[in-house]
N, C-alpha and C positions, 0 to 999 in steps of 0.2 A: 821042781824046786830049783834045781841047778840051772835048768834052761832059762827060767825067769831071771835068775841072778845074772846070767851071761847077757841076756837081753838088756837088762837094766845097766849093766856095766858098759855095753856098747853104746847105749843111748847117752850115758854120762860122758863117755869118752868123746863121742862126736860133738856133744855140747861144749866140752872143754876145748876141743880143737877149733870149733867155730869161734869161741871167745878169743882164743889165741890168734886166730887169723885176723879178727877185727882189730885187735891191739896192734898187730904187725902192720896191717894196712894203714892204720892211723900214724904209726911211727914213720913209715915210708912217706906218707903224704906230708908230714911235718918236715921231714928231711928235704923233700923236693921243694916245698915252699920256702925253706931257708935258703936253698941254692938259688 
């Protein structure tokens, strides 16, 4: 039970990190385009 919780947490964390990275890359691209 605890192990599955940890696995789920890790998956959610990686998913959130991926989304964050996507947003960050978009922001950087916009900044580069504005320059």
